[in-house]
N, C-alpha and C positions, 0 to 999 in steps of 0.2 A: 631769449637765448643769451647764454653767456659768451664771453669772448673766446674761451677755449673751444667750445663747440663749433663756432664759425671757423676758427683756424684749422680744426681737425677736418672739417668738410672740405675746405680749400686744399688741404694737404692730400686728401684722398682723390679729389678731382685732378690735381696736378700729377700725382703718381699714375692715375688711370690714363691721362692724356700722354704722359711720357711713355708708358707701356704700349699704348696703341700706336703712337708715332714711331717707336722703335720697330714694332712689328710691320708697319707699313713700309718703312725703309728697307727692312730685310726682305720682304716679299717682292718688292719692285726692283731689286738688284738684278742685273743681267747675269746669265749663267757664265761662270768663269772656267768651266772645264774645257780642256783642249779638244779640238777635233781629233778623230782617230788618226794616228800616225804622226801627231805632233807632240813632242815632249817639251812641256813648258819648263821643266827643271833643267834641261840641257842648256849649257851656256850659249849665249847669242853668238852667231858667227861673227868673227872680227878679224881684222888684219893680224897676222901672226898666229892664228889658231887654225886647227885642221878644219877643212870644209866638211860639213855633215854629209854623210852618204845618203843617197836616195835612189829610188828606181821609179821611172815614169814610162808610160807607153809613148811611142813616137808616132808622128804623123804617117810614116810609111808602114805602120803596123808592127814595128819592132819594139825594142825596149832599150831605154837608156839608164844605165847604172853608173853613177859617177865613179865608184871604186874600180870599175873595169878599165878606166883610163889612167890609173896610177902609173907613174913613170913618164907621163906626158903632161905638159902644161895644158890647162883647160880654161876656156873663156865661157862663163855662163851668163847669158843675157836674158833677163826677164822682160817680156814685152807683150803687147796685144795689138791686134789689127786696127783698133779704133784710136790708138795712141799716135798722134801726129809726130812727136819727137822720135818715137820708135820707127815709124815709116821712113823718116829722113835718115836715121842712123843705120838701119839694116843693110842698105847697099854698101856702106863702108865695112860692115862686118863681113858681108859676103866677099868683098874684094880681099879683105885680110885673110879669110879662110882659104881662098884660092892661092894667095901669096905664100901662106905658111902651111900649105897642104902637107900632111905627114909630120909636121913639127908641133903643131898646136891643134887641139880639139876645140871646135866651136859648137856650142849648143844654144839655140835660141828657144828659150822655154816660154811657150805661150801660156797666158794666164786666163783660165776659165772662159773659153769661148767655144762655140760649136765647131766641130771638126770641119764641116763643110766651108765655113767662113775662113778658117785658117788655111785649108787646102787651096781655096780660090786665091787668097792673098799670096801664098807662097809661090803658086804657079805664075801669077801675074808679075810678081817681083823677081822671078827667076832665082829664088833661093835654093841652094843645095846643101846648106848647113843642116845639121841634125836638129829636128824640131820636136822636142819632148812636149807633151801636153799635160799641163798642171791644172786639170779640170776643176778641182776643188780648191786650188791655190794653197794646198798644204805645204808644198815645198817653198813657195813664195813666203808663206807665213813663217816657216821654220828659218828661212834665211833673212827674215826681218824686212822684206821688201815693203816699202811704204809708198812708193811711187814708181812709175814706169817712164822710161827704161831704167833698170838698175843692172849693173854688170859686175860680176865677180871675176877676178883674175887669180887663178890657182896655179901654183907651181907644180913641178913634176912629183914632189913628195906629198902633195895634197894639202899644202898650207896656203891659206888665203893671203895673197901679197898686196892686193889693193881692191878697193870697192869704189865704183864710179856710179853716182846717182845722177840721172839726167842724161841728156843727149851728148854723145861724143862725136867730134869730127875725126877725120882720118889721122890727123897728126896726134891727137890725144890717144886714140886707139893704138897707134903704132908705139907710142911711148909706153903705154901700159903693157902691151904685149912684150916689149923689150925687157920690162922688169921681171917677167916670169920666165924669160929665156936665159937669164944669166946663170 
């Protein structure tokens, strides 16, 4: 065999391997389409931007629609019963909700848990705040929640004024609430 025939064979083998490898990479990529109700093209919620509206069922059988509370400051706390920092933080949120009753709306948005577990936790903890149920975490995804607890502080015009990731104590919570009451 001459030199050009050997090079042509190696070129064909290389192109074939490149083609097969590209096909394998494409085939094994995870699906990138958004779950129903999540707009991947919408801007990520951020300080100074409007809070995305959403509607979720609540633990008491009602419905929570964020836009229904326009005109009042809102505290959205994303949490779960299994989350230790959430368990420690929720009593402070409950006390703040009692202190600012009528002035600030508090919603503790549970992330993807069975209703019975949430109900038992809420009763044992004595929580009276609104508890929307984000069963598929679509609202948590839309809000970019990457860890629990995460809390959004929204002013009366619907603008996000601060975002707190992680556990808050009563002092930090009071400071954040003051920032949306101005």
